[in-house]
N, C-alpha and C positions, 0 to 999 in steps of 0.2 A: 718437453717444450711447453705444455700447458702450465706446468709448475713454474717454469721460468717466467712465463707471461704473467702469472698470478703475482709472483714476487715483484715484478716490475710495476704492475698496477698498484700494489700496496705501497711501494716506495714512492711512486708518483703522487699517490693520495697523501702520504705523510709529508712529503716535501711541499705540496700545495698548501696543506694545513699550516705547516710551519711558516711559510711565507705570509699567509693570511694573518697569523698571529703577530709576526714581526712587523707587518705594515699597519696593524690596527692602531688607531689613535682615538682616545676618548677625551672629552672635556668634562671637567668636574667643577661645578659651582658649589663652593663651600661658604656657608654662613656660620661664623663663630659667635656664639651668644655669651654675654656676661649676664648672669642671672642671680637672683636672690637665693642663696642656698636653702633657706627655710621654706621656700615655696617651689623648689624645682620639681618636686613630684607632681604638683598641680600642672606645671608646664608640660610635663611628659604626658599627663592625661589629656590635656587639650590637644596635643599633637596626635595622640592615639585616636581620640573620638572625633575631632573636627578636621584635622589636616590630612591624616593618613588616607582616608578614602579617596581624596582627590589626587594624591600622588600615586596611589595604587592604580587609579583609573588612567593616569598619564602613561604608566608602564604598559598596562593592558592595551591601550590604544596605539602604542608604538611611538609616542611623543618623546619619551626618554627611555634610556636603557635600564636604569635602576635609580633608587634613592635610598638614603639611610638617615637614621636619627641616632646620634651617639651621645652618651653621657660621660661626663668627666669622671675619671678614676684616679689618675695621678697627673699632676702638671700645674700649669699656671692659672691665669684668671679666667680663661675660656671654660665655660661650664657645660655647654651643649653645642653640637654641630649638626647642621642640616646639609646633607650632600645630595646634589642632583647630578646625574651622569648622563651624557648624551654623546652621540658619535661625531657631532660637529658643533661649531659655535652658533650657527643660526638656530639649530634645533634646541640648543641649551637655552638661548635667550628667549626664543618663542615660548618654550614650555614653562620656564620659570616665571615669565610675565603672565602667561595665561592662567597658570595654577594660582598664582598670587591674587589675580583679579577674582577668580572664582571663590577663593577662600574669603577674601574681603567682602564679596557680595553676599555670600550665603551664610557665613558665620562671623559677622562683624563683632559680636559681643565676645566670642572666643578669641578673636584676634586682639581685641583691646585688653582682655585679661592676660593673654600671653605676653603682650608688650609691657604690661605693668610688672610682670615677674622678670622677664628677660629684657631689660630696658635699653641695652646697647649691644651693638654687634659690629663685626668686621666681615666684609665680603672679599673673597678671593676666587679667581678662576684659574684652575690648574689644567695642564695638558700632559697626558702620558706620552712617553717617548717610544717610538717604534723599536721593537727588539729589546726593550729593557723592562724586566719585571713580568708579571703574570696578568696584566690588564688593570683596569680601573677597580676602585673599591666597590665590589658588588656583593651580592649575598653569599658568595663563596669565601668571603674574607674570614668568616667565623665570628664568634661572639666577643672576641677580645682584639683590640687594635693598639698598636704602638706607632706613633707618628713622630718623626724627628724633623722639625722645621729648621731650615738652614738659611743663614744669610751668607751670600757669596759675592765675590768680586765680579761685577757684571761684565767686565771686559774679559774674564777668564772662565766664566761658568760653563761654557761649552766644553772646556777641557775637563771639568768635573764630570760632565755627562759621558765623555769618552772613557774616563777612568772607570766609572760605574759600569758602563756597557762592556768594556773589553777586559777588565781585570776583576771587578767585584761580582758581577752578575753570576758567573759560574759557581761562586761560593754560596750565594744566596739560593740559587737554583737547587743546589745539592741538599738544601735543608727544607725543601718542599716535600711533604709526604705525611704518612700516618705518625702521629705523635710529635710532629714538628710544625712548621709553618703551613698554613693554607694558601697564603699568597704573600707576595712582596711587590712593591711598586716604587718607581722613582719618577716623580712628576716635576715639571718645570712651571715656573711662574708665568702666567699669561696676563692677569689683571689683579691688582691688589696692593698690599702694603709691602713692608721691607723683606719678608721672607721670600726667598728666591727658588728654593728647591724643597721637596718633601721626600723623605724615605719613610714608607708606610709598610708595616708588617701586620699580618693578621693570623690568628690562630683560634683554636676552639675555646681556650681559656687563658687567663693571664699567667698561670704557672707554666703552662706549655710554652707560651709566648716568651717568657723570660729565659726558660731553659734553652730554647732555640736561639735566642739572641746571644746568650753567653757562649754557646757553641760556635756561632758565627764569629764572634769577637776573638775567640781562641784560635779559630782557623786563620783569621786575618792577622794575628800576632806573629805568624810565620815570617821569617826574614825576606822571603820572596815578594811579600806584599808591602814591605816597609817603605820603599820609595813611593809607591802609588798612594799609600795612606798618608804619607807626609805631604805630598803634593795636593791631595784632596783636602786635607785640613788647612792648607795654606789658601786655597781658593775659597772654600766654604768655611770661614773662620769662626762663626758663631752659630750656636744651635740651641733649641729648646725642645725638650721631650714632653710628650703627653701620652698617657695611656687612656684608652676609651673602652666603655662598654657599648657594643653595637646592639642597639635596642630593636630598631626596625630596619632590617635589610629589605631588599626588593621582595614583593609578594611571591 
């Protein structure tokens, strides 16, 4: 009887944890910078020495869940990305504004030098979807990231979410583990430009990331996924791929 009660308690704990994960939603404020390639290393140093302490403090104080600074490895014109992650929109906006004001007030020269190097940017706010993926892009993502930005038919993009949640998620989940992916996420557009959805993969290094991606694509090439993949490509008809070096995850 005691053993049966213990098993029941463990199952209840696991179920409660699964529900909490499924219902967890995070908001991600992403700033994509276009920078001068010959001075990018200086921009990274400014972030390290002048900006990082303030974002670390925001995590320690509980104002945000995490933050990351990522370097361009492969992809388009975006060269750097600043990610700020919070559990709700109010916290995200409060923290991003407060940290920005502190940086501007305490390190104005560093801010001006950074802006001279990374002279333009685009802002997006993304939201994770309950029950899809392994959470927002946190320190568990690993040192290498692949992000697929998708443009979708806005009248049908919720159908794309259904396909990912019901059909594709088990395939991606099966590739989480040692020597494969550390995380994967499907995020929806909340504020920003034309990109409407993100598929983000994270691993310890780029070679591992590419091997896992190839394995997933091979799995999805099976005939049982043909209809779902065709419909997903019809809804989200355009994409752009980036590979990132994750330089500063959460402290």
